[in-house]
C-alpha positions in Angstrom: 58.6 178.3 63.5 61.6 180.7 63.9 62.3 181.9 67.4 62.5 185.6 68.4 66.0 186.8 69.0 67.2 189.8 70.9 69.4 191.9 68.6 72.3 191.8 71.1 72.2 188.0 71.2 73.6 185.4 68.8 72.3 181.9 68.2 74.9 179.2 67.6 74.2 175.6 66.3 76.8 172.9 67.0 76.3 169.5 65.3 78.1 166.4 66.6 80.3 163.9 64.8 79.2 163.4 61.2 79.4 159.7 60.3 80.1 158.8 56.7 78.0 159.6 53.6 74.6 159.2 55.3 75.6 161.7 58.0 77.1 164.3 55.7 74.3 164.0 53.2 71.7 164.7 55.9 73.6 167.7 57.2 74.3 169.2 53.8 70.8 168.8 52.5 69.0 170.0 55.7 71.3 172.6 57.2 69.7 175.6 55.5 66.2 174.6 56.8 67.5 173.9 60.3 69.1 177.3 60.4 65.9 179.0 59.2 63.6 177.0 61.6 65.7 177.8 64.7 66.9 181.3 63.7 70.6 180.2 63.8 73.3 182.8 63.1 76.4 180.6 63.2 77.0 176.9 62.6 79.8 174.6 63.8 80.0 170.9 62.8 82.3 168.1 63.8 83.4 166.4 60.6 86.1 164.0 61.9 84.2 160.8 60.8 82.7 162.3 57.6 84.9 160.4 55.1 83.5 156.8 55.1 83.5 157.0 58.9 87.2 157.8 59.3 88.6 161.3 59.0 87.7 164.1 56.6 88.8 165.0 53.0 89.3 168.5 51.5 86.2 168.0 49.3 84.0 167.1 52.3 85.3 170.1 54.2 84.5 172.4 51.3 81.0 170.8 50.9 80.2 171.4 54.6 81.4 175.0 54.5 79.4 175.7 51.3 76.3 174.1 53.0 76.4 176.8 55.7 78.9 175.6 58.3 81.1 178.5 59.5 83.7 176.2 61.2 84.4 172.4 60.9 86.1 170.7 63.8 87.7 167.2 64.0 89.3 164.9 66.6 91.4 161.8 67.0 90.7 160.7 63.3 91.8 164.0 61.9 94.8 162.5 60.0 93.1 159.3 58.7 92.8 160.7 55.1 96.3 161.6 54.0 95.3 164.4 51.6 94.0 166.5 54.5 97.5 167.3 55.8 98.3 169.6 52.9 94.8 171.1 53.0 94.9 172.4 56.6 97.2 175.4 56.0 94.8 176.6 53.2 91.6 176.6 55.3 91.6 178.2 58.7 88.0 177.3 59.3 88.9 173.6 59.5 90.3 172.9 63.0 92.4 170.2 64.5 93.0 169.8 68.3 94.9 172.7 69.7 97.0 170.5 72.0 99.0 169.0 69.2 102.7 169.9 69.3 104.0 173.2 67.8 104.5 172.9 64.1 101.6 170.5 63.4 99.7 171.5 60.3 96.6 173.6 60.8 95.3 175.5 63.8 93.3 174.6 66.9 91.3 177.8 67.0 89.8 180.5 64.8 88.1 183.9 65.2 85.5 184.9 62.6 83.9 188.2 62.1 80.1 188.0 61.9 77.2 190.4 61.5 76.7 190.1 65.3 80.4 190.4 66.2 83.5 188.2 66.7 83.0 184.5 67.4 85.8 182.2 68.4 85.9 178.4 68.1 88.5 176.2 69.8 89.1 172.4 69.3 90.8 170.3 71.9 91.3 166.6 72.5 91.2 164.8 75.8 93.9 162.5 77.1 92.0 159.8 79.1 91.7 156.6 76.9 92.5 158.7 73.8 95.1 158.1 71.1 97.5 159.6 70.2 98.3 161.1 73.7 98.5 164.8 73.2 99.7 167.8 75.4 97.6 168.7 78.4 94.3 170.1 77.0 93.5 172.0 80.2 96.6 174.1 80.0 96.5 174.7 76.3 92.8 175.7 76.3 93.1 177.9 79.3 96.0 179.8 77.6 94.0 180.2 74.4 90.9 181.4 76.2 92.9 183.9 78.0 94.5 185.1 74.8 91.2 185.4 73.1 89.6 187.4 75.9 92.5 189.7 76.1 91.9 190.4 72.4 88.3 191.3 73.1 86.6 188.2 72.0 83.7 187.2 74.3 81.7 184.6 72.4 83.9 181.4 72.5 82.8 177.9 71.8 85.0 174.8 72.7 84.6 171.4 71.1 86.2 169.1 73.6 86.8 165.7 71.8 87.2 163.3 74.7 86.2 159.9 75.9 85.3 160.3 79.6 82.5 162.3 81.1 84.7 163.4 84.0 87.3 165.0 81.8 84.6 166.8 79.8 82.8 168.0 82.9 86.0 169.1 84.5 86.9 171.2 81.4 83.5 172.8 81.5 83.7 173.7 85.2 87.3 175.1 84.7 86.1 177.4 81.9 82.8 178.5 83.5 82.4 182.2 83.1 85.1 182.5 80.4 83.5 180.9 77.4 80.0 180.7 76.0 79.8 176.9 75.4 81.7 173.8 76.2 80.4 170.8 74.2 81.8 167.3 74.1 82.2 165.1 71.0 83.7 161.6 70.3 81.3 159.2 72.0 78.5 159.7 69.4 75.8 159.4 72.1 73.9 162.6 73.0 73.7 163.2 76.7 70.8 164.8 78.6 72.8 167.1 80.9 72.5 170.3 78.9 72.8 173.2 81.4 74.1 176.6 82.1 76.8 176.7 84.7 76.7 179.5 87.4 79.2 181.6 85.6 77.2 181.7 82.4 78.8 178.9 80.4 76.5 176.5 78.5 77.5 172.9 78.8 76.7 169.5 77.2 78.8 166.4 77.8 78.2 165.0 74.3 76.4 166.5 71.3 75.8 163.1 69.8 76.3 162.1 66.2 74.9 162.9 62.8 74.7 159.3 61.5 72.4 156.3 60.9 69.9 155.8 63.7 69.7 152.0 63.4 73.4 151.4 64.1 76.0 151.1 66.7 77.6 154.5 66.8 76.9 154.9 63.1 78.3 151.5 62.1 76.5 148.3 60.9 74.9 146.6 63.9 75.8 143.0 62.7 79.5 143.7 62.3 79.9 145.4 65.7 77.9 142.7 67.5 80.0 140.0 65.7 83.2 141.6 66.9 82.0 141.8 70.5 80.7 138.1 70.4 83.8 136.6 68.8 86.7 139.0 69.6 87.8 138.6 65.9 88.8 141.6 63.8 86.3 142.7 61.1 85.4 145.8 59.1 82.8 148.2 60.5 81.0 149.7 57.5 78.8 152.7 58.0 75.2 151.8 58.4 72.3 152.7 56.1 68.9 154.2 56.7 67.4 157.2 58.4 69.9 159.6 59.9 69.7 161.2 63.3 71.2 164.7 63.3 72.2 165.6 66.8 73.7 168.7 68.4 73.0 171.7 70.6 71.8 175.3 70.1 72.7 178.1 72.4 71.8 181.8 72.5 74.6 183.9 73.8 75.0 187.6 74.7 77.4 189.0 72.1 78.8 191.6 74.5 79.4 189.4 77.6 79.6 186.0 76.0 77.2 184.5 78.6 75.0 181.7 77.5 71.4 182.7 78.0 69.7 179.6 76.6 70.7 176.1 75.7 68.7 173.4 73.9 69.6 169.9 72.7 68.8 169.3 69.1 67.9 165.9 67.6 66.0 165.3 64.4 65.7 162.2 62.2 65.8 162.5 58.4 65.2 160.0 55.7 65.2 160.3 51.9 61.4 159.7 51.8 60.3 162.1 54.6 62.9 164.8 55.6 61.6 165.5 59.1 60.1 162.6 61.1 60.5 163.7 64.6 62.0 166.4 66.7 63.4 166.2 70.3 64.2 169.5 71.9 64.9 170.1 75.6 65.4 173.7 76.8 67.2 175.2 79.7 66.9 179.0 80.0 69.0 181.2 82.3 67.1 182.8 85.2 
């Protein structure tokens, strides 16, 4: 059932790391229905593992945008598919981390005009346990948020692609009151700490993944277990089977940018039965 929406508010869906063909197929085939069911106005997806589990291609980016994504974010695997380098300058809705050095192909943020008003999306990559080591994301993101707010943009979403919970939480706390949502990606495991900070910023440490449920972070269980047991190198093929599509939905005031409601999103899809289960936890601002 679609949810009632105040005309001054905007509902934004963010989907976590898409893993391989199973993940992107589930997202592309079900995104229209998810948008309708949850009255979503604007969709952001992280596609950095969408090409066989490593990186993204121009074709996959186009497919995700055509399916209804407004913006596609990436992360530390952004350059794994070599053809993406030349594609970046042609598609501003595909983002790479903003804390890459000056002159890197592509952009780390984008502002889009919507029927509800301007919405900005920023992508940044953490530094703790992350490769390659990039410039300080706290400084780069703070500068970009200041620039966007000075330009009159109030609804701002940050995808913070980082390993440690502390780095993600620190970023969220730093930005509280200046952006609508800080959501983490990269670890592929959805956390249960969805909340609205005192200043009005929605926060979730990790959105989770859009990938095979019976897996280890989207990869075949047997291969990953064998690697941990033996220490020997091996391939990690993307797993098969039902796909869990995970993310977060927020409702934000288009004028102030404050997050009014946040809810985790997690649904399982298979070829035989599109919707098997739904897990939604809601936190509503006082």
